[in-house]
FINU-877436 format. One line per field, with one value per atom (N, C-alpha, C, O, CB): residue number from 1; atom name; x, y, z. Coordinates in nm, 3 decimals, decimal comma, padded with zeros to 5 digits. Atoms other than C-alpha are relative to their C-alpha. Glycine has a CB too. Layout:
k	[NUM; ...]
a	[CA; ...]
px	[X; ...]
py	[Y; ...]
pz	[Z; ...]
END
This chain:
k	[1; 1; 1; 1; 1; 2; 2; 2; 2; 2; 3; 3; 3; 3; 3; 4; 4; 4; 4; 4; 5; 5; 5; 5; 5; 6; 6; 6; 6; 6; 7; 7; 7; 7; 7; 8; 8; 8; 8; 8; 9; 9; 9; 9; 9; 10; 10; 10; 10; 10; 11; 11; 11; 11; 11; 12; 12; 12; 12; 12; 13; 13; 13; 13; 13; 14; 14; 14; 14; 14; 15; 15; 15; 15; 15; 16; 16; 16; 16; 16; 17; 17; 17; 17; 17; 18; 18; 18; 18; 18; 19; 19; 19; 19; 19; 20; 20; 20; 20; 20; 21; 21; 21; 21; 21; 22; 22; 22; 22; 22; 23; 23; 23; 23; 23; 24; 24; 24; 24; 24; 25; 25; 25; 25; 25; 26; 26; 26; 26; 26; 27; 27; 27; 27; 27; 28; 28; 28; 28; 28; 29; 29; 29; 29; 29; 30; 30; 30; 30; 30; 31; 31; 31; 31; 31; 32; 32; 32; 32; 32; 33; 33; 33; 33; 33; 34; 34; 34; 34; 34; 35; 35; 35; 35; 35; 36; 36; 36; 36; 36; 37; 37; 37; 37; 37; 38; 38; 38; 38; 38; 39; 39; 39; 39; 39; 40; 40; 40; 40; 40; 41; 41; 41; 41; 41; 42; 42; 42; 42; 42; 43; 43; 43; 43; 43; 44; 44; 44; 44; 44; 45; 45; 45; 45; 45; 46; 46; 46; 46; 46; 47; 47; 47; 47; 47; 48; 48; 48; 48; 48; 49; 49; 49; 49; 49; 50; 50; 50; 50; 50; 51; 51; 51; 51; 51; 52; 52; 52; 52; 52; 53; 53; 53; 53; 53; 54; 54; 54; 54; 54; 55; 55; 55; 55; 55; 56; 56; 56; 56; 56; 57; 57; 57; 57; 57; 58; 58; 58; 58; 58; 59; 59; 59; 59; 59; 60; 60; 60; 60; 60; 61; 61; 61; 61; 61; 62; 62; 62; 62; 62; 63; 63; 63; 63; 63; 64; 64; 64; 64; 64; 65; 65; 65; 65; 65; 66; 66; 66; 66; 66; 67; 67; 67; 67; 67; 68; 68; 68; 68; 68; 69; 69; 69; 69; 69; 70; 70; 70; 70; 70]
a	[N; CA; C; O; CB; N; CA; C; O; CB; N; CA; C; O; CB; N; CA; C; O; CB; N; CA; C; O; CB; N; CA; C; O; CB; N; CA; C; O; CB; N; CA; C; O; CB; N; CA; C; O; CB; N; CA; C; O; CB; N; CA; C; O; CB; N; CA; C; O; CB; N; CA; C; O; CB; N; CA; C; O; CB; N; CA; C; O; CB; N; CA; C; O; CB; N; CA; C; O; CB; N; CA; C; O; CB; N; CA; C; O; CB; N; CA; C; O; CB; N; CA; C; O; CB; N; CA; C; O; CB; N; CA; C; O; CB; N; CA; C; O; CB; N; CA; C; O; CB; N; CA; C; O; CB; N; CA; C; O; CB; N; CA; C; O; CB; N; CA; C; O; CB; N; CA; C; O; CB; N; CA; C; O; CB; N; CA; C; O; CB; N; CA; C; O; CB; N; CA; C; O; CB; N; CA; C; O; CB; N; CA; C; O; CB; N; CA; C; O; CB; N; CA; C; O; CB; N; CA; C; O; CB; N; CA; C; O; CB; N; CA; C; O; CB; N; CA; C; O; CB; N; CA; C; O; CB; N; CA; C; O; CB; N; CA; C; O; CB; N; CA; C; O; CB; N; CA; C; O; CB; N; CA; C; O; CB; N; CA; C; O; CB; N; CA; C; O; CB; N; CA; C; O; CB; N; CA; C; O; CB; N; CA; C; O; CB; N; CA; C; O; CB; N; CA; C; O; CB; N; CA; C; O; CB; N; CA; C; O; CB; N; CA; C; O; CB; N; CA; C; O; CB; N; CA; C; O; CB; N; CA; C; O; CB; N; CA; C; O; CB; N; CA; C; O; CB; N; CA; C; O; CB; N; CA; C; O; CB; N; CA; C; O; CB; N; CA; C; O; CB; N; CA; C; O; CB; N; CA; C; O; CB; N; CA; C; O; CB]
px	[00,135; 15,337; -00,015; 00,018; -00,107; 00,021; 15,250; -00,135; -00,229; 00,015; 00,130; 14,969; -00,091; -00,046; 00,012; 00,094; 14,658; -00,007; -00,022; -00,138; 00,011; 14,650; 00,114; 00,094; 00,005; -00,116; 14,996; -00,014; 00,018; 00,133; 00,018; 14,915; -00,105; -00,087; -00,036; 00,105; 14,596; 00,043; 00,018; -00,117; -00,050; 14,756; 00,099; 00,091; 00,067; -00,100; 15,049; -00,063; -00,025; 00,092; 00,063; 14,823; -00,085; -00,084; -00,086; 00,075; 14,591; 00,092; 00,063; -00,081; -00,094; 14,887; 00,066; 00,077; 00,104; -00,067; 15,062; -00,093; -00,047; 00,045; 00,095; 14,747; -00,053; -00,121; -00,117; 00,048; 14,677; -00,145; -00,213; 00,030; 00,146; 14,333; -00,022; 00,066; -00,056; 00,041; 14,147; -00,087; -00,140; -00,074; 00,088; 13,955; -00,144; -00,221; 00,010; 00,136; 13,637; -00,023; -00,127; -00,021; 00,012; 13,702; -00,015; -00,100; 00,122; 00,009; 13,763; -00,135; -00,189; 00,116; 00,131; 13,443; -00,110; -00,199; -00,032; 00,106; 13,234; 00,009; -00,094; 00,015; -00,019; 13,383; -00,043; -00,105; 00,145; 00,038; 13,335; -00,150; -00,203; 00,057; 00,147; 12,971; -00,064; -00,172; -00,050; 00,048; 12,921; 00,012; -00,080; 00,078; -00,022; 13,062; -00,088; -00,137; 00,149; 00,072; 12,881; -00,078; -00,027; 00,095; 00,080; 12,600; -00,034; -00,064; -00,134; 00,031; 12,541; 00,109; 00,086; -00,017; -00,110; 12,875; -00,036; -00,001; 00,129; 00,032; 12,736; 00,125; 00,122; -00,102; -00,124; 13,096; -00,011; -00,080; 00,111; -00,006; 13,159; 00,143; 00,225; -00,104; -00,136; 13,468; 00,051; 00,170; 00,010; -00,042; 13,470; 00,042; 00,142; -00,113; -00,034; 13,474; 00,136; 00,224; -00,111; -00,122; 13,744; 00,118; 00,225; -00,010; -00,111; 13,955; 00,039; 00,157; -00,037; -00,029; 13,926; 00,075; 00,163; -00,133; -00,071; 14,040; 00,143; 00,237; -00,071; -00,136; 14,337; 00,088; 00,209; -00,007; -00,079; 14,447; 00,013; 00,081; -00,064; -00,012; 14,410; -00,090; -00,072; 00,141; 00,091; 14,131; -00,121; -00,202; -00,046; 00,109; 13,890; 00,050; 00,125; -00,120; -00,040; 13,938; -00,086; -00,202; -00,010; 00,071; 13,838; -00,068; -00,007; 00,098; 00,071; 13,575; 00,047; 00,111; -00,156; -00,034; 13,627; -00,064; 00,003; -00,044; 00,068; 13,365; 00,058; 00,072; -00,146; -00,061; 13,522; 00,134; 00,164; 00,016; -00,131; 13,867; -00,005; 00,070; 00,071; 00,015; 13,758; -00,041; 00,011; -00,100; 00,047; 13,576; 00,110; 00,131; -00,131; -00,106; 13,863; 00,113; 00,174; 00,055; -00,105; 14,108; -00,042; 00,041; 00,032; 00,045; 13,892; 00,009; 00,048; -00,147; -00,005; 13,868; 00,145; 00,169; -00,058; -00,139; 14,244; 00,083; 00,203; 00,063; -00,070; 14,332; 00,116; 00,228; 00,048; -00,102; 14,518; -00,027; -00,142; 00,003; 00,012; 14,583; 00,053; 00,110; 00,078; -00,052; 14,668; 00,152; 00,208; -00,043; -00,147; 15,033; 00,049; 00,162; 00,052; -00,038; 15,034; 00,014; 00,072; -00,103; -00,005; 14,998; 00,121; 00,136; -00,129; -00,118; 15,322; 00,125; 00,237; -00,003]
py	[-00,054; 04,739; 00,064; 00,003; -00,110; -00,073; 04,997; -00,032; -00,053; 00,149; 00,018; 04,943; 00,121; 00,235; -00,017; -00,104; 05,139; 00,109; 00,227; -00,060; -00,100; 05,308; 00,100; 00,220; -00,070; -00,094; 05,456; 00,093; 00,211; -00,078; -00,083; 05,580; 00,107; 00,222; -00,084; -00,093; 05,742; 00,106; 00,224; -00,070; -00,095; 05,905; 00,098; 00,220; -00,074; -00,080; 06,026; 00,105; 00,222; -00,090; -00,088; 06,169; 00,111; 00,225; -00,083; -00,102; 06,349; 00,107; 00,226; -00,061; -00,095; 06,512; 00,081; 00,203; -00,071; -00,068; 06,596; 00,108; 00,215; -00,104; -00,092; 06,766; 00,104; 00,201; -00,080; -00,092; 06,940; -00,013; 00,084; 00,139; 00,027; 06,774; -00,062; -00,125; -00,094; 00,067; 06,666; -00,118; -00,131; 00,097; 00,118; 06,345; 00,050; -00,011; -00,100; -00,057; 06,558; 00,039; 00,008; 00,123; -00,040; 06,704; -00,124; -00,128; 00,083; 00,122; 06,360; -00,071; -00,121; -00,098; 00,063; 06,219; 00,078; 00,018; -00,007; -00,081; 06,509; -00,022; -00,041; 00,153; 00,022; 06,467; -00,140; -00,158; 00,024; 00,134; 06,091; -00,018; -00,085; -00,091; 00,004; 06,128; 00,076; 00,038; 00,052; -00,072; 06,385; -00,088; -00,091; 00,130; 00,083; 06,141; -00,126; -00,170; -00,038; 00,123; 05,834; 00,002; -00,040; -00,122; -00,018; 05,903; -00,139; -00,146; 00,081; 00,134; 05,523; -00,050; -00,147; -00,100; 00,041; 05,497; 00,025; -00,053; 00,074; -00,040; 05,674; 00,003; -00,041; -00,092; -00,010; 05,741; 00,104; 00,205; 00,035; -00,100; 05,921; 00,002; -00,083; -00,034; -00,016; 06,037; -00,113; -00,145; 00,122; 00,115; 05,746; -00,118; -00,183; -00,042; 00,106; 05,494; 00,030; -00,055; -00,014; -00,034; 05,682; -00,007; -00,055; 00,137; 00,005; 05,717; -00,143; -00,174; 00,069; 00,146; 05,341; -00,058; -00,143; -00,081; 00,044; 05,282; 00,050; -00,027; 00,053; -00,061; 05,521; -00,058; -00,071; 00,154; 00,055; 05,373; -00,152; -00,213; 00,037; 00,142; 05,016; -00,088; -00,209; -00,039; 00,075; 04,918; -00,053; -00,129; 00,085; 00,043; 04,863; -00,010; 00,075; 00,097; 00,015; 04,734; 00,088; 00,115; -00,148; -00,089; 04,955; -00,088; -00,182; 00,104; 00,078; 04,820; 00,047; 00,152; 00,014; -00,037; 04,832; 00,134; 00,222; -00,109; -00,128; 05,107; 00,115; 00,222; -00,005; -00,106; 05,309; 00,036; 00,154; -00,043; -00,023; 05,268; 00,074; 00,169; -00,131; -00,069; 05,366; 00,144; 00,232; -00,071; -00,138; 05,673; 00,082; 00,197; 00,006; -00,076; 05,778; 00,033; 00,140; -00,078; -00,024; 05,738; 00,111; 00,193; -00,128; -00,112; 05,966; 00,134; 00,236; -00,025; -00,122; 06,219; 00,056; 00,176; -00,027; -00,039; 06,221; 00,000; 00,027; -00,090; 00,011; 06,179; -00,095; -00,064; 00,133; 00,107; 05,855; -00,102; -00,120; -00,066; 00,115; 05,569; -00,123; -00,113; 00,024; 00,127; 05,206; 00,006; -00,054; -00,123; -00,009; 05,288; 00,070; 00,047; 00,075; -00,070; 05,512; -00,095; -00,060; 00,109; 00,097; 05,198; -00,095; -00,188; -00,081; 00,085; 05,044; 00,084; 00,033; -00,063]
pz	[-00,012; 01,336; 00,137; 00,239; -00,021; -00,124; 01,599; 00,057; -00,020; -00,021; -00,059; 01,847; -00,036; -00,037; 00,155; 00,039; 01,743; 00,107; 00,076; -00,027; -00,110; 02,085; -00,015; 00,004; 00,143; 00,011; 02,027; -00,117; -00,106; -00,014; 00,115; 01,682; 00,023; -00,017; -00,117; -00,029; 01,799; 00,095; 00,071; 00,054; -00,096; 02,101; -00,066; -00,047; 00,118; 00,068; 01,888; -00,093; -00,096; -00,078; 00,099; 01,619; 00,064; 00,018; -00,093; -00,071; 01,858; 00,054; 00,042; 00,112; -00,052; 02,023; -00,111; -00,098; 00,081; 00,109; 01,696; -00,062; -00,101; -00,106; 00,061; 01,564; 00,103; 00,066; -00,060; -00,102; 01,898; 00,024; 00,062; -00,037; -00,016; 01,916; 00,134; 00,193; -00,113; -00,127; 02,225; -00,029; -00,140; 00,095; 00,018; 02,273; -00,018; -00,093; 00,123; 00,018; 02,303; -00,143; -00,200; 00,090; 00,137; 01,964; -00,092; -00,182; -00,039; 00,085; 01,812; 00,017; -00,081; 00,035; -00,021; 01,971; -00,074; -00,135; 00,152; 00,072; 01,830; -00,148; -00,213; 00,030; 00,142; 01,483; -00,041; -00,146; -00,038; 00,031; 01,494; -00,006; -00,095; 00,097; -00,003; 01,586; -00,110; -00,156; 00,129; 00,122; 01,306; -00,119; -00,201; -00,024; 00,117; 01,054; 00,005; -00,099; -00,011; -00,011; 01,189; 00,132; 00,237; -00,008; -00,123; 01,438; 00,062; 00,181; -00,031; -00,053; 01,477; 00,096; 00,168; -00,115; -00,094; 01,669; 00,143; 00,232; -00,032; -00,134; 01,971; 00,087; 00,202; 00,059; -00,066; 02,067; 00,112; 00,098; -00,099; -00,110; 02,396; 00,051; 00,016; 00,118; -00,049; 02,579; 00,083; 00,081; 00,078; -00,078; 02,813; -00,088; -00,058; 00,093; 00,095; 02,524; -00,066; -00,070; -00,109; 00,069; 02,339; 00,095; 00,058; -00,063; -00,097; 02,653; 00,027; 00,036; 00,133; -00,024; 02,716; -00,119; -00,101; 00,024; 00,123; 02,354; 00,006; -00,014; -00,131; 00,003; 02,384; 00,110; 00,091; 00,017; -00,110; 02,716; -00,011; 00,073; 00,133; 00,021; 02,586; 00,090; 00,098; 00,020; -00,083; 02,827; -00,078; -00,024; 00,116; 00,090; 02,534; -00,142; -00,190; 00,007; 00,141; 02,187; -00,090; -00,059; -00,045; 00,092; 01,897; -00,106; -00,157; -00,066; 00,107; 01,651; -00,135; -00,144; 00,010; 00,135; 01,278; -00,038; -00,092; -00,096; 00,034; 01,235; 00,071; 00,013; 00,031; -00,080; 01,513; -00,060; -00,076; 00,146; 00,056; 01,364; -00,135; -00,158; -00,014; 00,128; 01,012; 00,016; -00,053; -00,085; -00,016; 01,135; 00,066; 00,026; 00,085; -00,063; 01,362; -00,099; -00,095; 00,118; 00,099; 01,076; -00,094; -00,134; -00,079; 00,088; 00,859; 00,075; 00,018; -00,049; -00,078; 01,141; 00,014; 00,002; 00,138; -00,019; 01,199; -00,127; -00,124; 00,099; 00,130; 00,831; 00,003; -00,039; -00,044; -00,007; 00,895; -00,105; -00,146; 00,139; 00,092; 00,653; 00,071; 00,180; -00,135; -00,057; 00,721; 00,011; 00,103; -00,089; -00,005; 00,652; 00,129; 00,173; -00,125; -00,121; 00,961; 00,120; 00,223; 00,030; -00,109; 01,175; -00,012; 00,066; 00,003; 00,024; 01,039; 00,019; 00,004; -00,143]
END
């Protein structure tokens, strides 16, 4: 099983997406998240754990499935 931080970093890079883009898309999908670039950066660098809602939304944004984390 890969750490979520590695999967997220790898997928953002593979798709050529920025964290700003991901934050904007996440907030479009779920405005209750109130995601910002500082929070996402802390998640990506491992300084903050990702919540279930955040993970589900980010997976939808990046078109990831649970299998991508294995």
